[in-house]
N, C-alpha and C positions, 0 to 999 in steps of 0.2 A: 531595500533590495530583497530581503528574505521573503517578504510577503507579496512580491510581484512574481515569484516563481509559480508555475502552474500547479504545483502541489498544494497551494493555498487558494485555489480558484483564481489564480492570477490571469493576466491578459484581459480582465473584465472589470474595468474601473469606471465608476460613475462619479463625475466631479461633484464634490460636496457630500457624497454618500459612502465613500470607501469602496470596497469591493461590492459590485452589484450582486454577486452571488449570495451575499449575506441576506438579501431580501427573501431568499427561498427557504430560509430556516424558520421553524416555529419559535414562538416566544419562549416556550418551555423547552430548554435544551438539556434537561436532565436525561440521564442514560435510559431510564425506564420509559419515559415519554417518547424519546427519539426512537427507541427500538420498537415500540408499539405503534407509532404513528408516522414515522419518517423513513425508517430503514427500508431498503428495497430487497425483496426476495428474488434473487437472481437465478436460483435453482432450488427445488424443493428442500425446505428446512435450512437454507443458508441465506442470511440477510446481511446486507452491508451498508455502512455509512462511510463516505469518502470525502476528505477535504479537497479532493480535486474537483468535486461538484460544488461544495460550500463548506466553510470551516466552522464547525460548532465551537463554542467557547472553551471546550476541554481538549480540543486538538491544537496543534501548533508545535513549536520547538521546545524541547526539554533538554536539560543538562543531565549528566549521569547522576549527580547528587540529588536530583529531584525525585528519583525513583525510590519508593519504599522497598519494593521488591524488584530486583534488577531484571530487565528483559533478557531473553535468551537469543543469542545470535543464530539465525537460520542459515545464512550464507552470504556470499558476496557476488554482486552483479556487475558485470562490465557491459556498458551500454552506450548508445548514442544519447547525449544529453540534449533533450528537446524542451526543457522547462522554461527557457526564454528563447525569444526569436533570434536566430543566428543566421548569418549568410552561408556558413559552411558547417558540416557535421563536426561535432566534437565528442570525443570519447571520455566517459567519466566512469568512476568506480563507486558503487554504492553498497553499503552493508545493510542487511535487512535483519530486524529484530522483532520478537514477539513477546507479549506479556498478557496475562489475564487482566481484565478490567471489571472489577466488582464481582463478577460471577465466573465460575470455572469455564463456562462455554461461551463467554464473551471475550473475544481476543482483540487486543490492540496491536497494530502493526506499525513499527517505527522504521524509518529509513534514514541513513546518515551518509550523504554523499561526501566523499573524502575531499577535503579542502585542496590538497595538492593537485587533484585532477581538474580543478576549476580555476586555479589562480590566474591563468593567462586570460580568461574571459570574464571572470566575475571577481575583481580584486577585493571587494569588500564583503565577499561571502564568508559567513562564519558557520562552520560545520556544527550541527547539533542533531539530536535525535528527534526527527520530525514525525509526529503522530499523524499519519495520513489515511489510515484505514482501520475500521472496526468491523469485525465479522461476528455475528451471533449465529450459533449453530443450535437449532432446536433439536433436542434429543430427549428420549425417554429413559436414558441411563440414569441410575441413581447417583453414580459418581462418574463424572466426565473427566477423562484424562487424555490430553493431547498426545502424549507419547505412545499411546496405543492406537492412534488413528492417523497414520502417515498420510492417508489420502486427504484428510482435512487440511494439513499443511500445504499440500500440493494445490488444492482448490484455492486456498487463501492466497498463495503466491501467484496463481494464474489471475485472480481478480486484481491483485495489486499491479501486476505488469500491464494488464489491460487499462487500468485507470491511469497509469503512467504513459499511456499511448505508445507503448513499444510494440506497435502492430505492423511495422513495415519491415521489409526484407533487410536483414543486416543490422537492425536496431538493437537486438539482443546479441551481444558478442559471446557471452559466456556466463553461466551460473555455476558457482562452486559452493556446495554445501559446507557448512561449518563442521568442526569436530565436536560440537556440543552434542548432548544426548538427543536433541531434536534434529539437528543437522544430519546426524548419522542415519536417521530413518527415512530421509528423502531418497527416493529411488534414483538409480543411475539413469533409468529410462526417462524419468521426468527431466533430469538435468540435460540429457542429450536432445530431447524433443522440444524443450521450451524455447530454444533459439529460433525455431521455425513454426511451432504450432499456433502462435498468435498472429502470424502474418495474415492480413486481410480480415481479422476479427474487429470490425469497425462499428459494431452495434451490440446492444445488450442481447438481442436475439441470437446473434452469432456466438456471443460469449456463453449464453445458456447452453447452446448446442455443444460447444467445446467442453463445458464442465460435465456434461453427461458422459463424455468419453473419459475424462479424468476420473470420475467416480467409478 
């Protein structure tokens, strides 16, 4: 059930071949190769890889004990759960985390949809920290530190919510930043606007236009 969720390229199954989206990945799935040859530049100097498109072998579900360096919570999202096909809208609560991956300016984004918000519709769902997005920020800074670049967090969150297809009116109910040192630098303006700013952003071109405003 976990890997039928759209966060792992779900809804796209080829009999005998697993998820058909796997065929889009290169044979070399090392971080360096993927960033050089696969990652998409969505706005100047910001590149992303998303498991919503295809799941590299280093993405997927993690437990807290698997993290050498614990990710930092960015905030909590209340949203329409659209990762499996349902007859009616269902509201879920998802916590969003961030961590460095190999390099200071390569960020991994993890989401954990709370089990109690899905029990009635996905009885066998097991909540874990799902690595669903990686963002590489090309920079000339000698020492890159995320806590001094709040706009990078807001760009990353915008890309994430777009890949989650929360692009319809009312799909994002609320985003509450965490009380961590990174959550505290997310602007109130971003929290207020994100519930509506992605409405109708149904293409990468429109996302790029939106990100120019965020920046």
